[in-house]
Backbone and ligand atoms as CSV (ligand in chain L), in Angstrom:
chain,resi,resn,atom,element,x,y,z
A,1,MET,N,N,106.607,95.851,57.332
A,1,MET,CA,C,107.082,96.488,58.564
A,1,MET,C,C,107.698,95.439,59.489
A,2,VAL,N,N,108.814,95.830,60.128
A,2,VAL,CA,C,109.425,94.913,61.091
A,2,VAL,C,C,108.724,95.119,62.431
A,3,LYS,N,N,108.082,94.073,62.888
A,3,LYS,CA,C,107.315,94.206,64.127
A,3,LYS,C,C,108.212,94.031,65.347
A,4,LYS,N,N,107.882,94.768,66.409
A,4,LYS,CA,C,108.582,94.605,67.691
A,4,LYS,C,C,108.096,93.322,68.344
A,5,ASN,N,N,108.981,92.634,69.000
A,5,ASN,CA,C,108.589,91.452,69.765
A,5,ASN,C,C,108.046,91.891,71.113
A,6,ALA,N,N,106.764,91.638,71.341
A,6,ALA,CA,C,106.136,92.137,72.568
A,6,ALA,C,C,105.735,90.999,73.501
A,7,CYS,N,N,105.684,91.362,74.781
A,7,CYS,CA,C,105.186,90.428,75.790
A,7,CYS,C,C,104.044,91.126,76.525
A,8,VAL,N,N,102.946,90.430,76.747
A,8,VAL,CA,C,101.817,91.006,77.494
A,8,VAL,C,C,101.760,90.328,78.859
A,9,PHE,N,N,101.700,91.140,79.899
A,9,PHE,CA,C,101.598,90.624,81.275
A,9,PHE,C,C,100.131,90.709,81.710
A,10,ILE,N,N,99.621,89.628,82.265
A,10,ILE,CA,C,98.229,89.615,82.718
A,10,ILE,C,C,98.109,89.002,84.121
A,11,SER,N,N,96.939,89.206,84.732
A,11,SER,CA,C,96.619,88.513,85.991
A,11,SER,C,C,95.204,87.951,85.972
A,12,GLY,N,N,94.367,88.432,85.023
A,12,GLY,CA,C,92.945,88.095,85.157
A,12,GLY,C,C,92.248,87.747,83.869
A,13,GLN,N,N,91.170,88.492,83.583
A,13,GLN,CA,C,90.270,88.177,82.473
A,13,GLN,C,C,90.944,88.105,81.102
A,14,GLY,N,N,91.805,89.090,80.862
A,14,GLY,CA,C,92.540,89.086,79.596
A,14,GLY,C,C,91.784,89.641,78.404
A,15,SER,N,N,90.777,90.496,78.641
A,15,SER,CA,C,90.055,91.034,77.485
A,15,SER,C,C,90.954,91.978,76.676
A,16,ASN,N,N,91.830,92.711,77.343
A,16,ASN,CA,C,92.767,93.569,76.604
A,16,ASN,C,C,93.775,92.731,75.829
A,17,LEU,N,N,94.205,91.643,76.438
A,17,LEU,CA,C,95.121,90.727,75.739
A,17,LEU,C,C,94.455,90.198,74.464
A,18,LYS,N,N,93.217,89.725,74.614
A,18,LYS,CA,C,92.484,89.173,73.471
A,18,LYS,C,C,92.406,90.201,72.337
A,19,ASN,N,N,92.091,91.422,72.726
A,19,ASN,CA,C,91.961,92.492,71.754
A,19,ASN,C,C,93.304,92.794,71.065
A,20,LEU,N,N,94.380,92.797,71.846
A,20,LEU,CA,C,95.700,93.075,71.252
A,20,LEU,C,C,96.131,91.938,70.323
A,21,ILE,N,N,95.799,90.718,70.701
A,21,ILE,CA,C,96.133,89.577,69.819
A,21,ILE,C,C,95.418,89.766,68.483
A,22,ASN,N,N,94.140,90.113,68.546
A,22,ASN,CA,C,93.382,90.315,67.303
A,22,ASN,C,C,93.958,91.439,66.461
A,23,ARG,N,N,94.261,92.552,67.126
A,23,ARG,CA,C,94.797,93.698,66.383
A,23,ARG,C,C,96.155,93.386,65.768
A,24,SER,N,N,96.966,92.588,66.482
A,24,SER,CA,C,98.331,92.357,66.009
A,24,SER,C,C,98.381,91.402,64.810
A,25,ARG,N,N,97.234,90.851,64.445
A,25,ARG,CA,C,97.194,90.035,63.217
A,25,ARG,C,C,97.366,90.904,61.974
A,26,ASP,N,N,97.038,92.176,62.128
A,26,ASP,CA,C,97.175,93.128,61.025
A,26,ASP,C,C,98.665,93.349,60.725
A,27,ASN,N,N,99.047,93.207,59.449
A,27,ASN,CA,C,100.458,93.380,59.071
A,27,ASN,C,C,101.009,94.739,59.436
A,28,ASN,N,N,100.113,95.732,59.492
A,28,ASN,CA,C,100.587,97.090,59.774
A,28,ASN,C,C,100.594,97.421,61.260
A,29,PHE,N,N,100.183,96.494,62.096
A,29,PHE,CA,C,100.219,96.767,63.540
A,29,PHE,C,C,101.667,96.572,64.013
A,30,PRO,N,N,102.192,97.520,64.821
A,30,PRO,CA,C,103.641,97.526,65.076
A,30,PRO,C,C,104.216,96.400,65.938
A,31,ILE,N,N,103.375,95.616,66.596
A,31,ILE,CA,C,103.958,94.584,67.468
A,31,ILE,C,C,103.462,93.179,67.126
A,32,LYS,N,N,104.310,92.219,67.469
A,32,LYS,CA,C,103.890,90.819,67.427
A,32,LYS,C,C,103.965,90.298,68.862
A,33,ILE,N,N,102.903,89.679,69.324
A,33,ILE,CA,C,102.912,89.172,70.698
A,33,ILE,C,C,103.578,87.796,70.705
A,34,ARG,N,N,104.783,87.775,71.248
A,34,ARG,CA,C,105.603,86.561,71.225
A,34,ARG,C,C,105.466,85.757,72.506
A,35,LEU,N,N,104.993,86.438,73.554
A,35,LEU,CA,C,105.003,85.794,74.871
A,35,LEU,C,C,103.948,86.437,75.763
A,36,ILE,N,N,103.387,85.602,76.640
A,36,ILE,CA,C,102.428,86.116,77.626
A,36,ILE,C,C,102.913,85.658,78.998
A,37,ILE,N,N,102.912,86.580,79.932
A,37,ILE,CA,C,103.312,86.226,81.298
A,37,ILE,C,C,102.135,86.483,82.229
A,38,SER,N,N,101.842,85.487,83.065
A,38,SER,CA,C,100.782,85.649,84.058
A,38,SER,C,C,101.364,85.345,85.430
A,39,ASP,N,N,100.895,86.068,86.432
A,39,ASP,CA,C,101.357,85.743,87.792
A,39,ASP,C,C,100.401,84.740,88.445
A,40,LYS,N,N,99.297,84.421,87.754
A,40,LYS,CA,C,98.324,83.475,88.332
A,40,LYS,C,C,98.084,82.323,87.365
A,41,LYS,N,N,98.172,81.111,87.883
A,41,LYS,CA,C,98.045,79.970,86.965
A,41,LYS,C,C,96.615,79.794,86.457
A,42,ASN,N,N,95.653,80.336,87.208
A,42,ASN,CA,C,94.257,80.195,86.759
A,42,ASN,C,C,93.681,81.484,86.153
A,43,ALA,N,N,94.559,82.397,85.713
A,43,ALA,CA,C,94.069,83.620,85.055
A,43,ALA,C,C,93.299,83.218,83.789
A,44,HIS,N,N,92.088,83.734,83.670
A,44,HIS,CA,C,91.255,83.375,82.508
A,44,HIS,C,C,91.957,83.710,81.185
A,45,GLY,N,N,92.722,84.804,81.175
A,45,GLY,CA,C,93.379,85.266,79.951
A,45,GLY,C,C,94.315,84.253,79.323
A,46,ILE,N,N,94.795,83.291,80.104
A,46,ILE,CA,C,95.717,82.279,79.561
A,46,ILE,C,C,95.060,81.506,78.416
A,47,ILE,N,N,93.744,81.443,78.450
A,47,ILE,CA,C,93.008,80.759,77.387
A,47,ILE,C,C,93.340,81.349,76.002
A,48,TYR,N,N,93.597,82.659,75.950
A,48,TYR,CA,C,93.885,83.292,74.654
A,48,TYR,C,C,95.298,82.953,74.175
A,49,ALA,N,N,96.196,82.700,75.124
A,49,ALA,CA,C,97.535,82.243,74.744
A,49,ALA,C,C,97.390,80.868,74.102
A,50,LYS,N,N,96.630,80.005,74.768
A,50,LYS,CA,C,96.466,78.632,74.272
A,50,LYS,C,C,95.781,78.622,72.911
A,51,LYS,N,N,94.659,79.363,72.820
A,51,LYS,CA,C,93.880,79.382,71.570
A,51,LYS,C,C,94.700,79.861,70.388
A,52,ASN,N,N,95.620,80.800,70.650
A,52,ASN,CA,C,96.372,81.412,69.565
A,52,ASN,C,C,97.798,80.869,69.451
A,53,ALA,N,N,98.058,79.802,70.204
A,53,ALA,CA,C,99.380,79.165,70.198
A,53,ALA,C,C,100.510,80.162,70.473
A,54,ILE,N,N,100.283,81.031,71.430
A,54,ILE,CA,C,101.335,81.976,71.838
A,54,ILE,C,C,101.959,81.406,73.119
A,55,PRO,N,N,103.286,81.294,73.173
A,55,PRO,CA,C,103.907,80.756,74.378
A,55,PRO,C,C,103.542,81.589,75.613
A,56,TYR,N,N,103.327,80.919,76.718
A,56,TYR,CA,C,103.046,81.666,77.955
A,56,TYR,C,C,103.775,81.034,79.121
A,57,LYS,N,N,104.022,81.877,80.128
A,57,LYS,CA,C,104.678,81.404,81.355
A,57,LYS,C,C,103.893,81.919,82.538
A,58,VAL,N,N,103.703,81.048,83.517
A,58,VAL,CA,C,103.119,81.492,84.782
A,58,VAL,C,C,104.281,81.643,85.746
A,59,ILE,N,N,104.458,82.843,86.248
A,59,ILE,CA,C,105.584,83.084,87.160
A,59,ILE,C,C,105.039,83.357,88.558
A,60,ASN,N,N,105.364,82.489,89.444
A,60,ASN,CA,C,104.921,82.614,90.826
A,60,ASN,C,C,105.668,83.777,91.493
A,61,THR,N,N,104.903,84.794,91.853
A,61,THR,CA,C,105.553,85.986,92.370
A,61,THR,C,C,105.888,85.875,93.869
A,62,ASN,N,N,105.659,84.704,94.436
A,62,ASN,CA,C,106.153,84.494,95.805
A,62,ASN,C,C,107.646,84.156,95.805
A,63,LEU,N,N,108.126,83.766,94.637
A,63,LEU,CA,C,109.556,83.463,94.539
A,63,LEU,C,C,110.337,84.745,94.770
A,64,LYS,N,N,111.439,84.621,95.494
A,64,LYS,CA,C,112.211,85.817,95.833
A,64,LYS,C,C,112.758,86.507,94.573
A,65,TYR,N,N,113.202,85.700,93.621
A,65,TYR,CA,C,113.866,86.291,92.460
A,65,TYR,C,C,112.987,86.254,91.215
A,66,TYR,N,N,111.676,86.430,91.389
A,66,TYR,CA,C,110.802,86.259,90.224
A,66,TYR,C,C,111.050,87.288,89.129
A,67,GLU,N,N,111.440,88.484,89.513
A,67,GLU,CA,C,111.685,89.498,88.469
A,67,GLU,C,C,112.933,89.149,87.652
A,68,THR,N,N,113.934,88.604,88.322
A,68,THR,CA,C,115.150,88.174,87.619
A,68,THR,C,C,114.788,87.066,86.641
A,69,LEU,N,N,113.936,86.180,87.103
A,69,LEU,CA,C,113.473,85.075,86.259
A,69,LEU,C,C,112.745,85.628,85.023
A,70,ILE,N,N,111.848,86.574,85.258
A,70,ILE,CA,C,111.109,87.172,84.127
A,70,ILE,C,C,112.086,87.833,83.156
A,71,LEU,N,N,113.056,88.573,83.693
A,71,LEU,CA,C,114.020,89.265,82.818
A,71,LEU,C,C,114.780,88.260,81.944
A,72,GLN,N,N,115.125,87.124,82.535
A,72,GLN,CA,C,115.834,86.090,81.760
A,72,GLN,C,C,114.946,85.556,80.632
A,73,ILE,N,N,113.674,85.322,80.959
A,73,ILE,CA,C,112.738,84.790,79.954
A,73,ILE,C,C,112.531,85.814,78.831
A,74,LEU,N,N,112.438,87.084,79.192
A,74,LEU,CA,C,112.237,88.138,78.187
A,74,LEU,C,C,113.437,88.190,77.240
A,75,LYS,N,N,114.626,88.073,77.833
A,75,LYS,CA,C,115.852,88.136,77.038
A,75,LYS,C,C,115.917,86.950,76.067
A,76,LYS,N,N,115.606,85.786,76.617
A,76,LYS,CA,C,115.640,84.560,75.804
A,76,LYS,C,C,114.679,84.672,74.608
A,77,ASN,N,N,113.543,85.340,74.833
A,77,ASN,CA,C,112.533,85.476,73.776
A,77,ASN,C,C,112.688,86.764,72.966
A,78,LYS,N,N,113.798,87.465,73.201
A,78,LYS,CA,C,114.116,88.712,72.474
A,78,LYS,C,C,112.972,89.728,72.520
A,79,ILE,N,N,112.399,89.887,73.699
A,79,ILE,CA,C,111.271,90.818,73.861
A,79,ILE,C,C,111.795,92.248,73.993
A,80,SER,N,N,111.211,93.173,73.216
A,80,SER,CA,C,111.689,94.554,73.309
A,80,SER,C,C,110.566,95.538,73.665
A,81,PHE,N,N,109.421,95.012,74.071
A,81,PHE,CA,C,108.301,95.900,74.423
A,81,PHE,C,C,107.362,95.126,75.339
A,82,ILE,N,N,106.916,95.781,76.423
A,82,ILE,CA,C,106.008,95.100,77.362
A,82,ILE,C,C,104.704,95.893,77.496
A,83,CYS,N,N,103.576,95.168,77.425
A,83,CYS,CA,C,102.262,95.761,77.709
A,83,CYS,C,C,101.745,95.137,79.002
A,84,LEU,N,N,101.469,95.958,79.986
A,84,LEU,CA,C,100.837,95.468,81.210
A,84,LEU,C,C,99.329,95.599,80.996
A,85,ALA,N,N,98.641,94.462,80.970
A,85,ALA,CA,C,97.205,94.474,80.670
A,85,ALA,C,C,96.460,93.797,81.816
A,86,GLY,N,N,96.300,94.564,82.892
A,86,GLY,CA,C,95.621,93.990,84.053
A,86,GLY,C,C,96.559,93.164,84.919
A,87,TYR,N,N,97.865,93.436,84.829
A,87,TYR,CA,C,98.851,92.730,85.670
A,87,TYR,C,C,98.839,93.387,87.046
A,88,MET,N,N,98.581,92.591,88.065
A,88,MET,CA,C,98.310,93.159,89.385
A,88,MET,C,C,99.545,93.335,90.274
A,89,LYS,N,N,100.717,93.006,89.763
A,89,LYS,CA,C,101.921,93.198,90.569
A,89,LYS,C,C,102.576,94.517,90.209
A,90,ILE,N,N,103.216,95.119,91.207
A,90,ILE,CA,C,103.948,96.356,90.923
A,90,ILE,C,C,105.327,95.983,90.393
A,91,ILE,N,N,105.711,96.645,89.319
A,91,ILE,CA,C,107.008,96.376,88.690
A,91,ILE,C,C,108.059,97.243,89.390
A,92,SER,N,N,109.158,96.647,89.797
A,92,SER,CA,C,110.160,97.415,90.563
A,92,SER,C,C,110.978,98.326,89.654
A,93,SER,N,N,111.600,99.332,90.265
A,93,SER,CA,C,112.430,100.250,89.470
A,93,SER,C,C,113.640,99.500,88.923
A,94,ASN,N,N,114.098,98.520,89.672
A,94,ASN,CA,C,115.214,97.694,89.221
A,94,ASN,C,C,114.853,96.951,87.921
A,95,PHE,N,N,113.641,96.409,87.888
A,95,PHE,CA,C,113.172,95.697,86.695
A,95,PHE,C,C,113.116,96.665,85.504
A,96,ILE,N,N,112.536,97.829,85.745
A,96,ILE,CA,C,112.380,98.813,84.655
A,96,ILE,C,C,113.756,99.187,84.097
A,97,LYS,N,N,114.700,99.415,85.010
A,97,LYS,CA,C,116.054,99.800,84.597
A,97,LYS,C,C,116.707,98.658,83.810
A,98,LYS,N,N,116.621,97.461,84.359
A,98,LYS,CA,C,117.301,96.325,83.713
A,98,LYS,C,C,116.676,95.968,82.365
A,99,PHE,N,N,115.351,96.075,82.241
A,99,PHE,CA,C,114.712,95.771,80.960
A,99,PHE,C,C,115.148,96.816,79.928
A,100,GLY,N,N,115.128,98.071,80.341
A,100,GLY,CA,C,115.696,99.146,79.526
A,100,GLY,C,C,114.922,99.518,78.268
A,101,LYS,N,N,113.760,98.912,78.050
A,101,LYS,CA,C,112.970,99.259,76.858
A,101,LYS,C,C,111.583,99.705,77.336
A,102,LYS,N,N,110.724,100.017,76.365
A,102,LYS,CA,C,109.427,100.605,76.734
A,102,LYS,C,C,108.488,99.603,77.413
A,103,ILE,N,N,107.838,100.096,78.467
A,103,ILE,CA,C,106.790,99.323,79.152
A,103,ILE,C,C,105.584,100.251,79.252
A,104,ILE,N,N,104.405,99.753,78.836
A,104,ILE,CA,C,103.200,100.575,78.970
A,104,ILE,C,C,102.140,99.833,79.785
A,105,ASN,N,N,101.244,100.621,80.366
A,105,ASN,CA,C,100.195,100.064,81.227
A,105,ASN,C,C,98.853,100.699,80.866
A,106,ILE,N,N,97.786,99.945,81.107
A,106,ILE,CA,C,96.451,100.532,80.941
A,106,ILE,C,C,95.772,100.590,82.302
A,107,HIS,N,N,95.137,101.748,82.551
A,107,HIS,CA,C,94.520,101.956,83.871
A,107,HIS,C,C,93.085,102.449,83.683
A,108,PRO,N,N,92.138,101.921,84.493
A,108,PRO,CA,C,90.721,102.260,84.272
A,108,PRO,C,C,90.254,103.547,84.942
A,109,SER,N,N,90.993,104.633,84.731
A,109,SER,CA,C,90.519,105.949,85.203
A,109,SER,C,C,91.228,107.008,84.385
A,110,LEU,N,N,90.808,108.238,84.584
A,110,LEU,CA,C,91.473,109.352,83.906
A,110,LEU,C,C,92.608,109.820,84.817
A,111,LEU,N,N,93.753,109.186,84.677
A,111,LEU,CA,C,94.891,109.558,85.523
A,111,LEU,C,C,95.220,111.035,85.312
A,112,PRO,N,N,95.677,111.757,86.297
A,112,PRO,CA,C,96.173,111.284,87.595
A,112,PRO,C,C,95.084,110.990,88.627
A,113,LYS,N,N,93.823,111.050,88.228
A,113,LYS,CA,C,92.762,110.729,89.187
A,113,LYS,C,C,92.687,109.220,89.409
A,114,PHE,N,N,92.422,108.826,90.616
A,114,PHE,CA,C,92.117,107.427,90.971
A,114,PHE,C,C,93.201,106.423,90.574
A,115,LYS,N,N,94.415,106.711,91.037
A,115,LYS,CA,C,95.486,105.718,90.878
A,115,LYS,C,C,95.169,104.527,91.766
A,116,GLY,N,N,95.743,103.399,91.477
A,116,GLY,CA,C,95.612,102.238,92.366
A,116,GLY,C,C,94.358,101.421,92.116
A,117,LEU,N,N,93.924,100.722,93.160
A,117,LEU,CA,C,92.844,99.733,93.005
A,117,LEU,C,C,91.455,100.316,93.282
A,118,ASN,N,N,90.433,99.491,93.066
A,118,ASN,CA,C,89.020,99.831,93.352
A,118,ASN,C,C,88.599,101.166,92.747
A,119,THR,N,N,89.009,101.399,91.529
A,119,THR,CA,C,88.759,102.700,90.908
A,119,THR,C,C,87.261,102.998,90.763
A,120,PHE,N,N,86.475,101.995,90.313
A,120,PHE,CA,C,85.077,102.294,89.967
A,120,PHE,C,C,84.258,102.712,91.191
A,121,SER,N,N,84.468,102.055,92.324
A,121,SER,CA,C,83.703,102.435,93.519
A,121,SER,C,C,84.116,103.831,93.977
A,122,ARG,N,N,85.393,104.128,93.861
A,122,ARG,CA,C,85.846,105.465,94.290
A,122,ARG,C,C,85.323,106.557,93.358
A,123,ILE,N,N,85.242,106.223,92.059
A,123,ILE,CA,C,84.742,107.192,91.075
A,123,ILE,C,C,83.279,107.527,91.391
A,124,LEU,N,N,82.499,106.501,91.682
A,124,LEU,CA,C,81.074,106.713,92.009
A,124,LEU,C,C,80.913,107.485,93.315
A,125,LYS,N,N,81.669,107.066,94.311
A,125,LYS,CA,C,81.587,107.713,95.619
A,125,LYS,C,C,81.934,109.199,95.513
A,126,ASN,N,N,82.856,109.495,94.626
A,126,ASN,CA,C,83.316,110.876,94.468
A,126,ASN,C,C,82.402,111.721,93.571
A,127,LYS,N,N,81.339,111.076,93.076
A,127,LYS,CA,C,80.368,111.739,92.188
A,127,LYS,C,C,81.036,112.425,90.987
A,128,GLU,N,N,81.933,111.698,90.354
A,128,GLU,CA,C,82.602,112.220,89.159
A,128,GLU,C,C,81.594,112.379,88.027
A,129,LYS,N,N,81.811,113.386,87.192
A,129,LYS,CA,C,80.909,113.579,86.039
A,129,LYS,C,C,81.381,112.742,84.855
A,130,LYS,N,N,82.701,112.574,84.807
A,130,LYS,CA,C,83.324,111.910,83.666
A,130,LYS,C,C,84.332,110.880,84.158
A,131,THR,N,N,84.498,109.826,83.401
A,131,THR,CA,C,85.618,108.926,83.679
A,131,THR,C,C,86.107,108.315,82.370
A,132,GLY,N,N,87.000,107.328,82.468
A,132,GLY,CA,C,87.539,106.753,81.242
A,132,GLY,C,C,88.751,105.902,81.524
A,133,CYS,N,N,89.665,105.858,80.554
A,133,CYS,CA,C,90.860,105.021,80.742
A,133,CYS,C,C,92.088,105.785,80.277
A,134,THR,N,N,93.224,105.297,80.735
A,134,THR,CA,C,94.501,105.934,80.407
A,134,THR,C,C,95.526,104.867,80.044
A,135,VAL,N,N,96.251,105.102,78.964
A,135,VAL,CA,C,97.424,104.270,78.669
A,135,VAL,C,C,98.640,105.164,78.912
A,136,HIS,N,N,99.596,104.637,79.670
A,136,HIS,CA,C,100.758,105.461,80.038
A,136,HIS,C,C,102.035,104.628,80.085
A,137,PHE,N,N,103.166,105.308,80.002
A,137,PHE,CA,C,104.454,104.622,80.181
A,137,PHE,C,C,104.613,104.271,81.655
A,138,VAL,N,N,105.283,103.160,81.897
A,138,VAL,CA,C,105.467,102.708,83.282
A,138,VAL,C,C,106.779,103.261,83.824
A,139,THR,N,N,106.666,103.886,84.992
A,139,THR,CA,C,107.860,104.343,85.713
A,139,THR,C,C,107.810,103.694,87.093
A,140,ASP,N,N,108.773,104.042,87.941
A,140,ASP,CA,C,108.763,103.393,89.257
A,140,ASP,C,C,107.726,103.995,90.203
A,141,LYS,N,N,106.992,105.002,89.769
A,141,LYS,CA,C,105.889,105.517,90.597
A,141,LYS,C,C,104.559,104.995,90.058
A,142,LEU,N,N,103.750,104.436,90.940
A,142,LEU,CA,C,102.506,103.766,90.542
A,142,LEU,C,C,101.587,104.663,89.699
A,143,ASP,N,N,101.200,104.164,88.516
A,143,ASP,CA,C,100.229,104.828,87.637
A,143,ASP,C,C,100.577,106.300,87.361
A,144,SER,N,N,101.874,106.569,87.203
A,144,SER,CA,C,102.281,107.983,87.122
A,144,SER,C,C,103.100,108.364,85.898
A,145,GLY,N,N,103.459,107.414,85.040
A,145,GLY,CA,C,104.307,107.761,83.892
A,145,GLY,C,C,103.585,108.606,82.852
A,146,LYS,N,N,104.346,109.053,81.870
A,146,LYS,CA,C,103.816,109.936,80.821
A,146,LYS,C,C,102.591,109.303,80.139
A,147,ILE,N,N,101.560,110.122,79.984
A,147,ILE,CA,C,100.315,109.622,79.383
A,147,ILE,C,C,100.440,109.571,77.856
A,148,ILE,N,N,99.997,108.448,77.291
A,148,ILE,CA,C,100.042,108.288,75.830
A,148,ILE,C,C,98.656,108.573,75.244
A,149,THR,N,N,97.625,107.968,75.818
A,149,THR,CA,C,96.248,108.163,75.330
A,149,THR,C,C,95.266,108.138,76.498
A,150,GLN,N,N,94.269,109.002,76.428
A,150,GLN,CA,C,93.134,108.918,77.362
A,150,GLN,C,C,91.848,108.964,76.563
A,151,LYS,N,N,90.850,108.201,77.023
A,151,LYS,CA,C,89.523,108.263,76.411
A,151,LYS,C,C,88.508,108.369,77.531
A,152,SER,N,N,87.460,109.172,77.304
A,152,SER,CA,C,86.530,109.405,78.410
A,152,SER,C,C,85.073,109.329,77.976
A,153,PHE,N,N,84.199,109.205,78.970
A,153,PHE,CA,C,82.748,109.268,78.727
A,153,PHE,C,C,82.090,109.920,79.932
A,154,PHE,N,N,80.870,110.409,79.725
A,154,PHE,CA,C,80.128,111.021,80.832
A,154,PHE,C,C,79.391,109.942,81.621
A,155,ILE,N,N,79.418,110.063,82.920
A,155,ILE,CA,C,78.733,109.101,83.778
A,155,ILE,C,C,77.269,109.535,83.888
A,156,SER,N,N,76.363,108.565,83.717
A,156,SER,CA,C,74.946,108.938,83.838
A,156,SER,C,C,74.434,108.527,85.210
A,157,LEU,N,N,73.247,109.042,85.548
A,157,LEU,CA,C,72.679,108.769,86.874
A,157,LEU,C,C,72.414,107.277,87.080
A,158,ASN,N,N,72.145,106.588,85.967
A,158,ASN,CA,C,71.846,105.149,86.065
A,158,ASN,C,C,73.079,104.269,86.203
A,159,ASP,N,N,74.242,104.860,86.029
A,159,ASP,CA,C,75.442,104.015,86.015
A,159,ASP,C,C,75.739,103.377,87.366
A,160,SER,N,N,76.217,102.133,87.297
A,160,SER,CA,C,76.663,101.406,88.484
A,160,SER,C,C,78.141,101.079,88.276
A,161,GLU,N,N,78.759,100.458,89.270
A,161,GLU,CA,C,80.160,100.049,89.103
A,161,GLU,C,C,80.309,99.158,87.865
A,162,LEU,N,N,79.311,98.264,87.697
A,162,LEU,CA,C,79.388,97.314,86.591
A,162,LEU,C,C,79.282,98.006,85.233
A,163,THR,N,N,78.335,98.940,85.109
A,163,THR,CA,C,78.169,99.589,83.798
A,163,THR,C,C,79.373,100.499,83.506
A,164,ILE,N,N,79.901,101.121,84.553
A,164,ILE,CA,C,81.083,101.975,84.343
A,164,ILE,C,C,82.265,101.108,83.899
A,165,GLN,N,N,82.371,99.959,84.525
A,165,GLN,CA,C,83.458,99.045,84.154
A,165,GLN,C,C,83.338,98.632,82.676
A,166,LYS,N,N,82.107,98.295,82.282
A,166,LYS,CA,C,81.900,97.857,80.888
A,166,LYS,C,C,82.223,98.973,79.899
A,167,LYS,N,N,81.733,100.182,80.225
A,167,LYS,CA,C,81.983,101.311,79.311
A,167,LYS,C,C,83.480,101.622,79.247
A,168,THR,N,N,84.133,101.529,80.409
A,168,THR,CA,C,85.578,101.801,80.451
A,168,THR,C,C,86.330,100.773,79.607
A,169,GLN,N,N,85.950,99.510,79.739
A,169,GLN,CA,C,86.669,98.467,78.996
A,169,GLN,C,C,86.500,98.623,77.483
A,170,ARG,N,N,85.314,99.058,77.091
A,170,ARG,CA,C,85.095,99.279,75.665
A,170,ARG,C,C,86.100,100.322,75.143
A,171,LEU,N,N,86.299,101.364,75.944
A,171,LEU,CA,C,87.260,102.402,75.539
A,171,LEU,C,C,88.698,101.885,75.614
A,172,GLU,N,N,88.959,101.031,76.601
A,172,GLU,CA,C,90.319,100.471,76.723
A,172,GLU,C,C,90.705,99.706,75.465
A,173,HIS,N,N,89.707,99.022,74.890
A,173,HIS,CA,C,90.008,98.206,73.716
A,173,HIS,C,C,90.313,99.064,72.488
A,174,GLN,N,N,89.970,100.336,72.550
A,174,GLN,CA,C,90.402,101.256,71.486
A,174,GLN,C,C,91.736,101.911,71.862
A,175,ALA,N,N,91.826,102.299,73.138
A,175,ALA,CA,C,92.969,103.116,73.567
A,175,ALA,C,C,94.295,102.345,73.551
A,176,PHE,N,N,94.251,101.056,73.908
A,176,PHE,CA,C,95.519,100.305,73.994
A,176,PHE,C,C,96.171,100.161,72.610
A,177,PRO,N,N,95.440,99.615,71.614
A,177,PRO,CA,C,96.077,99.524,70.295
A,177,PRO,C,C,96.443,100.889,69.702
A,178,GLU,N,N,95.594,101.875,69.918
A,178,GLU,CA,C,95.915,103.216,69.389
A,178,GLU,C,C,97.232,103.727,69.967
A,179,SER,N,N,97.444,103.474,71.249
A,179,SER,CA,C,98.675,103.942,71.909
A,179,SER,C,C,99.897,103.273,71.302
A,180,ILE,N,N,99.764,101.984,71.030
A,180,ILE,CA,C,100.903,101.239,70.468
A,180,ILE,C,C,101.243,101.777,69.075
A,181,ILE,N,N,100.221,102.076,68.303
A,181,ILE,CA,C,100.452,102.648,66.968
A,181,ILE,C,C,101.153,104.006,67.105
A,182,LYS,N,N,100.666,104.792,68.065
A,182,LYS,CA,C,101.243,106.126,68.293
A,182,LYS,C,C,102.722,106.036,68.655
A,183,ILE,N,N,103.054,105.113,69.551
A,183,ILE,CA,C,104.442,104.988,70.034
A,183,ILE,C,C,105.398,104.664,68.895
A,184,PHE,N,N,104.964,103.759,68.011
A,184,PHE,CA,C,105.909,103.285,66.988
A,184,PHE,C,C,105.737,103.977,65.639
A,185,ARG,N,N,104.822,104.926,65.575
A,185,ARG,CA,C,104.545,105.583,64.300
A,185,ARG,C,C,105.815,106.166,63.684
A,186,ASN,N,N,106.636,106.804,64.532
A,186,ASN,CA,C,107.806,107.477,63.961
A,186,ASN,C,C,109.093,106.681,64.130
A,187,ASN,N,N,108.957,105.408,64.489
A,187,ASN,CA,C,110.197,104.619,64.700
A,187,ASN,C,C,110.553,103.815,63.443
L,1,GRF,C1,C,91.525,96.743,82.924
L,1,GRF,O1,O,90.393,97.442,83.322
L,1,GRF,C2,C,92.757,97.572,83.123
L,1,GRF,O2,O,92.525,98.933,83.024
L,1,GRF,C3,C,93.191,97.227,84.521
L,1,GRF,O3,O,92.861,95.867,84.676
L,1,GRF,C4,C,91.780,95.527,83.812
L,1,GRF,C5,C,92.188,94.330,83.029
L,1,GRF,O4,O,91.131,93.798,82.285
L,1,GRF,N1,N,94.578,97.528,84.716
L,1,GRF,P1,P,91.383,92.575,81.306
L,1,GRF,O5,O,92.067,91.479,82.115
L,1,GRF,O6,O,92.230,93.042,80.171
L,1,GRF,O7,O,90.014,92.151,80.857
């Protein structure tokens, strides 16, 4: 299979990145991670780029033209697919238009519920019975593009923000690779 050249954008821990790197070792997995972009130089996830000898770039998002810079780097590396895995910057509509290829994001709630930040505290405060994660296409509206995969679990009385986060991440590590397989299955 001819794999798509993918870039993963991160800002933090990078557990989804780590998982995607592992999955992409499989010959039948549709993408090869050619590049990692982080907006923070001390993002823990960069360790997985180093460990796996995957090129990475830290792009300072205080720069006025940082998106133009990213677009140039993506072009140079022939990237045709982007996974946002905990990337904390909002991608502009201009970027989406100029990149012109698929961009997907993972979000720790059952969208359209709980878009944006601090999802776990809001989920608890709202006394939700169920929660989970969503993988969706990125559009210029925050956490609003077409849903590719959702996975859910029931919240128990003992759950805290931390346990909900852990359970959600476990599901994310299934949902992200499954979504990528789904997207490219018929291509
Ligand atoms: C995930 O929970 C994801 O849903 C959210 O940011 C978190 C990133 O976690 N967008 P990690 O950096 O992949 O561990």
